[in-house]
ZALUM-114700 format. One line per field, with one value per residue: residue in three letters; residue number from 0; y, x, z of N, C-alpha, C, O in turn. Coordinates in steps of 0.001 Angstrom, whole numbers, padded with zeros to 6 digits. Layout:
BEGIN
type <- c(ALA / ...);
seq <- c(NUM / ...);
n.Y <- c(Y / ...);
n.X <- c(X / ...);
n.Z <- c(Z / ...);
ca.Y <- c(Y / ...);
ca.X <- c(X / ...);
ca.Z <- c(Z / ...);
c.Y <- c(Y / ...);
c.X <- c(X / ...);
c.Z <- c(Z / ...);
o.Y <- c(Y / ...);
o.X <- c(X / ...);
o.Z <- c(Z / ...);
***
This chain:
BEGIN
type <- c(MET / LYS / ILE / SER / ILE / ALA / LEU / ALA / THR / TYR / ASN / GLY / ALA / LYS / TYR / LEU / ILE / GLU / GLN / LEU / GLU / SER / PHE / ALA / ASN / GLN / SER / ARG / LEU / PRO / ASP / GLU / LEU / VAL / VAL / SER / ASP / ASP / CYS / SER / GLU / ASP / GLU / THR / ILE / LYS / ILE / LEU / GLU / ASP / PHE / SER / LYS / ARG / VAL / PRO / PHE / ASP / VAL / ARG / ILE / TYR / ARG / ASN / ASP / SER / ASN / ILE / GLY / TYR / SER / LYS / ASN / PHE / GLU / LYS / GLY / ILE);
seq <- c(0 / 1 / 2 / 3 / 4 / 5 / 6 / 7 / 8 / 9 / 10 / 11 / 12 / 13 / 14 / 15 / 16 / 17 / 18 / 19 / 20 / 21 / 22 / 23 / 24 / 25 / 26 / 27 / 28 / 29 / 30 / 31 / 32 / 33 / 34 / 35 / 36 / 37 / 38 / 39 / 40 / 41 / 42 / 43 / 44 / 45 / 46 / 47 / 48 / 49 / 50 / 51 / 52 / 53 / 54 / 55 / 56 / 57 / 58 / 59 / 60 / 61 / 62 / 63 / 64 / 65 / 66 / 67 / 68 / 69 / 70 / 71 / 72 / 73 / 74 / 75 / 76 / 77);
n.Y <- c(-011640 / -008523 / -006389 / -003663 / -000742 / 000971 / 003689 / 006018 / 009322 / 011701 / 014440 / 012505 / 012573 / 012099 / 008967 / 008006 / 007412 / 005199 / 003254 / 003585 / 002484 / -000134 / -001192 / -001008 / -003101 / -005576 / -009175 / -009314 / -007038 / -004369 / -003198 / -001232 / 002032 / 004182 / 006690 / 009005 / 012101 / 014021 / 016753 / 017251 / 019264 / 018848 / 017505 / 015495 / 015219 / 015877 / 013966 / 011342 / 012054 / 011872 / 009303 / 008203 / 008727 / 006794 / 004456 / 000945 / 000955 / 002256 / 005002 / 007088 / 009834 / 011772 / 014552 / 015999 / 018702 / 020077 / 019197 / 016149 / 013984 / 011378 / 008909 / 009218 / 009794 / 007671 / 006187 / 007447 / 006892 / 004188);
n.X <- c(-061392 / -060758 / -062478 / -061869 / -062112 / -061015 / -061377 / -061017 / -061710 / -063019 / -065019 / -067067 / -069837 / -071964 / -072131 / -071583 / -073318 / -074532 / -072222 / -071662 / -073903 / -073852 / -071839 / -073097 / -075145 / -073806 / -073612 / -071987 / -070815 / -068426 / -065896 / -065100 / -064917 / -062518 / -062082 / -060493 / -060585 / -060219 / -060101 / -062960 / -065425 / -067673 / -071187 / -070037 / -068676 / -070885 / -072492 / -071328 / -070813 / -073722 / -074208 / -072402 / -073908 / -075825 / -075067 / -074123 / -071089 / -067740 / -067127 / -064642 / -063244 / -061342 / -060089 / -058186 / -055757 / -054726 / -054822 / -054019 / -054119 / -054999 / -053483 / -051853 / -053984 / -055609 / -053361 / -053013 / -055690 / -055055);
n.Z <- c(-011432 / -012780 / -015158 / -017052 / -019353 / -021401 / -022887 / -025689 / -026813 / -029097 / -029586 / -030193 / -029942 / -031855 / -031751 / -029516 / -027484 / -028231 / -028210 / -025457 / -024293 / -025286 / -023267 / -021206 / -021340 / -021382 / -020607 / -018525 / -016573 / -016819 / -014345 / -014309 / -016514 / -018046 / -019284 / -021759 / -022906 / -025687 / -025823 / -026449 / -028144 / -028558 / -027398 / -025924 / -023619 / -021968 / -022432 / -021268 / -018869 / -017803 / -018423 / -016394 / -014002 / -013927 / -014436 / -012697 / -012211 / -012102 / -013729 / -014868 / -015966 / -017837 / -018984 / -021568 / -021393 / -023488 / -027086 / -028107 / -029623 / -031598 / -031114 / -028912 / -027251 / -026474 / -025496 / -022943 / -021745 / -021276);
ca.Y <- c(-011117 / -007143 / -005819 / -002268 / -000539 / 002225 / 004633 / 007380 / 010286 / 013054 / 014600 / 011660 / 012533 / 011239 / 007661 / 007869 / 006773 / 003451 / 002302 / 002925 / 001329 / -001764 / -001635 / -001368 / -004236 / -006655 / -009831 / -009383 / -005653 / -004073 / -002703 / 000462 / 002681 / 004684 / 007632 / 009788 / 012910 / 014839 / 018248 / 017678 / 020483 / 018858 / 016923 / 014221 / 015104 / 015976 / 012433 / 010744 / 012566 / 011350 / 008006 / 007781 / 008751 / 006064 / 002875 / 000813 / 000775 / 003550 / 005925 / 008061 / 011061 / 012617 / 015526 / 016505 / 020112 / 020393 / 018003 / 015306 / 013185 / 009760 / 007629 / 009609 / 009924 / 006266 / 005623 / 007694 / 006053 / 002847);
ca.X <- c(-060730 / -061453 / -062598 / -061445 / -062352 / -060345 / -062240 / -060605 / -062859 / -062793 / -065913 / -067826 / -071265 / -072886 / -071861 / -070973 / -074495 / -074439 / -071015 / -071701 / -075097 / -073341 / -070939 / -074013 / -075795 / -073388 / -073954 / -070650 / -070448 / -067023 / -065513 / -064733 / -064553 / -061988 / -062358 / -059622 / -061005 / -058957 / -060662 / -063955 / -066087 / -069501 / -071658 / -068949 / -068398 / -071982 / -073074 / -070561 / -071475 / -074764 / -073900 / -071491 / -074751 / -076662 / -074611 / -073454 / -069750 / -066923 / -066936 / -063613 / -063266 / -059934 / -060078 / -057030 / -055550 / -054731 / -055090 / -052747 / -053922 / -055509 / -052795 / -051254 / -054942 / -055742 / -052182 / -053244 / -056646 / -054853);
ca.Z <- c(-012537 / -012949 / -016436 / -017060 / -020319 / -022097 / -024160 / -025990 / -027426 / -029442 / -030654 / -030814 / -029607 / -032714 / -031649 / -028155 / -026720 / -028578 / -027533 / -023884 / -024183 / -025353 / -022539 / -020109 / -021742 / -021491 / -019309 / -017317 / -016374 / -016253 / -013028 / -014492 / -017806 / -017893 / -020500 / -022058 / -023870 / -026422 / -026072 / -027590 / -028489 / -028770 / -026298 / -025697 / -022032 / -020897 / -022614 / -020138 / -017211 / -017451 / -018614 / -015143 / -013297 / -013960 / -014441 / -011435 / -012437 / -012076 / -015059 / -014605 / -017268 / -018072 / -019993 / -021876 / -021295 / -024951 / -028066 / -028043 / -030680 / -031087 / -030431 / -027483 / -025848 / -026160 / -024670 / -021806 / -021348 / -020739);
c.Y <- c(-009714 / -007057 / -004143 / -002134 / 000915 / 002604 / 006358 / 008368 / 011649 / 013584 / 013422 / 011295 / 011708 / 009880 / 007354 / 007071 / 005356 / 002650 / 002393 / 002432 / -000132 / -001917 / -001877 / -002562 / -005458 / -007474 / -009925 / -007665 / -005490 / -003461 / -001535 / 000792 / 003924 / 005612 / 008928 / 010717 / 013938 / 016010 / 018287 / 018821 / 020507 / 018479 / 015621 / 014022 / 015074 / 014440 / 011276 / 010849 / 011852 / 009988 / 007361 / 007982 / 007614 / 004595 / 002285 / 000331 / 002000 / 003666 / 007032 / 008603 / 011944 / 013335 / 016166 / 017958 / 020667 / 019159 / 017125 / 014191 / 011510 / 008919 / 007938 / 009789 / 008630 / 005969 / 005974 / 007157 / 004793 / 002883);
c.X <- c(-061637 / -061645 / -062499 / -061542 / -062125 / -060847 / -061728 / -061650 / -062509 / -064068 / -066972 / -069289 / -072348 / -072937 / -071903 / -072299 / -074854 / -073603 / -071228 / -072993 / -074681 / -072570 / -071743 / -075020 / -074919 / -073586 / -073315 / -070397 / -068997 / -066850 / -065485 / -064613 / -063742 / -061793 / -061168 / -060044 / -060117 / -059577 / -061809 / -064737 / -067495 / -069864 / -071146 / -068957 / -069741 / -072860 / -072414 / -070871 / -072512 / -074852 / -073210 / -072796 / -075812 / -076217 / -073715 / -071988 / -069197 / -066572 / -065815 / -063597 / -062410 / -060280 / -058550 / -056767 / -055491 / -054742 / -053687 / -052833 / -054281 / -054928 / -052607 / -052734 / -055502 / -054541 / -052810 / -054425 / -056085 / -054170);
c.Z <- c(-012807 / -014440 / -016354 / -018402 / -020827 / -023046 / -024374 / -026862 / -027641 / -030317 / -030963 / -030193 / -030220 / -032488 / -030402 / -027185 / -027091 / -028033 / -026178 / -023481 / -024269 / -024077 / -020780 / -020199 / -021863 / -020295 / -018047 / -017264 / -016530 / -015098 / -013201 / -016031 / -017306 / -019519 / -020575 / -023137 / -024143 / -026795 / -026759 / -027501 / -028999 / -027557 / -025392 / -023927 / -021120 / -021221 / -021502 / -019164 / -016560 / -017459 / -017047 / -014050 / -012804 / -014283 / -012971 / -011547 / -012318 / -013405 / -014615 / -016100 / -017001 / -019266 / -020381 / -021914 / -022502 / -025958 / -028173 / -029348 / -030520 / -030551 / -028956 / -026340 / -025685 / -025574 / -023125 / -021170 / -020395 / -019617);
o.Y <- c(-009710 / -007763 / -003524 / -003129 / 001841 / 001969 / 007383 / 007779 / 012482 / 013277 / 013486 / 010180 / 010996 / 009369 / 006229 / 006247 / 004533 / 001591 / 001362 / 001977 / -001063 / -003084 / -002455 / -002938 / -006397 / -006973 / -010352 / -007195 / -006497 / -003052 / -000729 / -000102 / 004610 / 005136 / 009688 / 010303 / 014596 / 016333 / 019145 / 019413 / 021365 / 018857 / 015000 / 013024 / 014546 / 013922 / 010421 / 009925 / 011364 / 009420 / 006231 / 007245 / 007528 / 003678 / 002950 / -000709 / 002957 / 002863 / 007937 / 007976 / 012806 / 012848 / 016747 / 018581 / 021700 / 018053 / 017554 / 013686 / 010706 / 008176 / 007255 / 009883 / 008449 / 005077 / 005111 / 006905 / 004473 / 001838);
o.X <- c(-062853 / -060849 / -063143 / -061180 / -062921 / -060843 / -061897 / -062404 / -061982 / -064202 / -067663 / -069774 / -073214 / -073900 / -072339 / -072067 / -075380 / -073889 / -071026 / -073149 / -075045 / -072670 / -071373 / -075643 / -075389 / -073720 / -073706 / -069659 / -068306 / -067932 / -065818 / -064236 / -064130 / -061429 / -060980 / -059931 / -059438 / -059631 / -061944 / -064561 / -068210 / -069213 / -071708 / -069172 / -069852 / -073664 / -073144 / -071233 / -072528 / -075513 / -073485 / -072649 / -076419 / -077035 / -072896 / -071697 / -069968 / -065963 / -066270 / -063862 / -062535 / -060675 / -057868 / -057630 / -056125 / -054654 / -052541 / -051862 / -053951 / -055394 / -053005 / -052693 / -055957 / -054826 / -053058 / -054285 / -056447 / -053906);
o.Z <- c(-012997 / -015060 / -015506 / -019031 / -020675 / -024100 / -023712 / -027636 / -026903 / -031502 / -031980 / -030001 / -029711 / -033061 / -030159 / -026301 / -026342 / -027474 / -025537 / -022348 / -023551 / -023700 / -019758 / -019206 / -022505 / -019179 / -016961 / -018130 / -016372 / -014677 / -012331 / -016789 / -016360 / -020594 / -019626 / -024291 / -023354 / -027982 / -027631 / -026436 / -029517 / -026583 / -024490 / -023240 / -020014 / -020447 / -021001 / -018436 / -015430 / -016589 / -016645 / -013075 / -011736 / -014362 / -012336 / -010957 / -012396 / -014111 / -013915 / -017126 / -016131 / -020325 / -019537 / -022532 / -022714 / -025425 / -028299 / -029912 / -029648 / -029688 / -028012 / -025113 / -024556 / -024774 / -022283 / -019973 / -019262 / -019021);
***
């Protein structure tokens, strides 16, 4: 069984590191993390990119061209 995490982000830098570390510290790591970002203007993308370079699972980051709102953003990640 594969484990895939869908994460919707929007200006979440304040709490994002803690969230990502919880994924990396699981006894069973996910096979992938799929991130849909809704045009964040803070350090969210940089945090995600740095995280993707140091974990042993795939991290796919998709950044929306325009803000689509939390519901559609999460749907896109799924």
